[in-house]
VMD Tcl script that draws the C-alpha trace (Angstrom):
set ca {
  {0.00 0.00 0.00}
  {2.74 2.51 0.74}
  {4.12 2.14 -2.78}
  {0.67 2.75 -4.27}
  {0.12 5.75 -1.99}
  {3.39 7.32 -3.12}
  {1.79 7.63 -6.56}
  {-1.78 8.35 -5.46}
  {-2.49 8.97 -1.78}
  {-6.26 9.11 -2.39}
  {-6.62 5.39 -3.16}
  {-8.50 3.43 -0.52}
  {-8.36 -0.27 0.27}
  {-10.96 -2.65 1.66}
  {-9.71 -5.81 3.34}
  {-12.40 -8.44 3.76}
  {-12.17 -11.89 5.26}
  {-12.87 -14.22 8.10}
  {-11.43 -13.39 11.51}
  {-8.76 -10.84 10.59}
  {-5.84 -10.71 13.02}
  {-5.35 -7.71 15.28}
  {-2.55 -6.40 13.05}
  {-5.01 -6.14 10.14}
  {-7.68 -4.51 12.31}
  {-5.10 -1.94 13.45}
  {-4.66 -0.83 9.83}
  {-8.00 0.98 10.08}
  {-6.19 3.73 11.98}
  {-5.53 4.98 8.45}
  {-8.82 6.32 7.05}
  {-7.93 4.92 3.60}
  {-8.24 1.36 4.89}
  {-11.51 -0.37 5.72}
  {-11.64 -3.85 7.22}
  {-14.77 -5.95 6.79}
  {-14.50 -8.82 9.26}
  {-16.53 -11.96 8.61}
  {-18.67 -10.54 5.80}
  {-22.05 -12.23 5.37}
  {-21.89 -11.78 1.63}
  {-18.63 -11.16 -0.23}
  {-20.60 -10.10 -3.31}
  {-21.94 -7.11 -1.38}
  {-18.40 -6.14 -0.42}
  {-16.98 -6.73 -3.90}
  {-19.62 -4.70 -5.72}
  {-18.19 -1.59 -4.06}
  {-14.67 -2.35 -5.29}
  {-12.88 -1.47 -8.51}
  {-10.50 -4.43 -8.41}
  {-9.27 -7.27 -6.23}
  {-5.71 -7.67 -5.03}
  {-4.27 -10.93 -3.76}
  {-0.79 -10.19 -2.40}
  {-0.15 -13.69 -1.00}
  {3.47 -14.50 -0.24}
  {2.87 -17.52 1.98}
  {-0.06 -19.84 2.49}
  {-2.17 -22.36 0.73}
  {-5.73 -23.41 0.18}
  {-8.17 -22.73 -2.58}
  {-8.29 -19.45 -4.47}
  {-11.97 -18.76 -4.01}
  {-11.52 -14.98 -3.79}
  {-9.89 -14.87 -7.21}
  {-12.56 -17.06 -8.79}
  {-15.31 -15.05 -7.12}
  {-13.81 -11.75 -8.29}
  {-13.42 -13.03 -11.83}
  {-17.02 -14.26 -11.84}
  {-18.14 -10.78 -10.76}
  {-16.12 -9.16 -13.53}
  {-13.58 -7.54 -11.21}
  {-10.02 -7.26 -12.47}
  {-7.48 -9.05 -10.25}
  {-3.84 -8.43 -9.36}
  {-2.22 -11.42 -7.69}
  {1.14 -12.90 -6.86}
  {2.08 -16.22 -8.45}
  {1.38 -17.95 -5.15}
  {-2.00 -16.24 -4.89}
  {-3.23 -17.82 -8.12}
  {-1.29 -21.07 -7.90}
  {-3.26 -24.04 -9.17}
  {-5.63 -22.01 -11.32}
  {-5.63 -22.40 -15.10}
  {-5.11 -18.71 -15.81}
  {-2.78 -16.65 -17.97}
  {-1.00 -13.46 -16.89}
  {-2.19 -10.35 -18.76}
  {-5.18 -12.29 -20.09}
  {-7.26 -13.36 -17.08}
  {-5.55 -11.23 -14.44}
  {-2.24 -9.53 -13.72}
  {0.41 -11.59 -11.91}
  {3.17 -9.61 -10.24}
  {5.53 -10.92 -7.56}
  {7.70 -7.91 -6.74}
  {6.16 -5.17 -4.56}
  {6.93 -2.37 -7.03}
  {5.50 -4.32 -9.97}
  {2.45 -5.28 -7.90}
  {1.81 -1.63 -7.02}
  {2.30 -0.57 -10.64}
  {-0.26 -3.15 -11.77}
  {-2.79 -1.80 -9.26}
  {-2.24 1.74 -10.49}
  {-2.46 0.65 -14.13}
  {-5.78 -1.09 -13.59}
  {-7.20 1.86 -11.69}
  {-6.29 4.29 -14.47}
  {-6.78 2.19 -17.61}
  {-10.34 1.10 -18.34}
  {-9.25 -0.74 -21.49}
  {-6.91 -2.89 -19.39}
  {-9.72 -3.47 -16.88}
  {-11.97 -4.70 -19.68}
  {-9.21 -6.89 -21.11}
  {-8.59 -8.84 -17.91}
  {-12.16 -8.69 -16.60}
  {-14.47 -8.85 -19.61}
}
mol new
graphics top color blue
foreach p $ca { graphics top sphere $p radius 0.5 }
foreach p [lrange $ca 0 end-1] q [lrange $ca 1 end] { graphics top cylinder $p $q radius 0.2 }
display resetview
């Protein structure tokens, strides 16, 4: 987020998920960050978003958030680990970026380029 905010400090983020740890909840001290803990309906959260980011660096499990976002027509930026196991292609189905600077650049590109949004989230 800090890299994104260096370019555009007005961008806000919504973090949604089950039982967020205290460190995530503490992020709401910044007014640009909203945390939705244990949402009843992720579709209601997602419909207020421009894109989905999946900055996973460790972890496992299924990639339901990516599939859900794609089904809703939201563009996605993910790390390789975040979309591991899915039959997707970088720059076609979503943007895959593993380095923090490249990840931030992809977020900014999607926010400013509607043609790119339509390309990866038709």
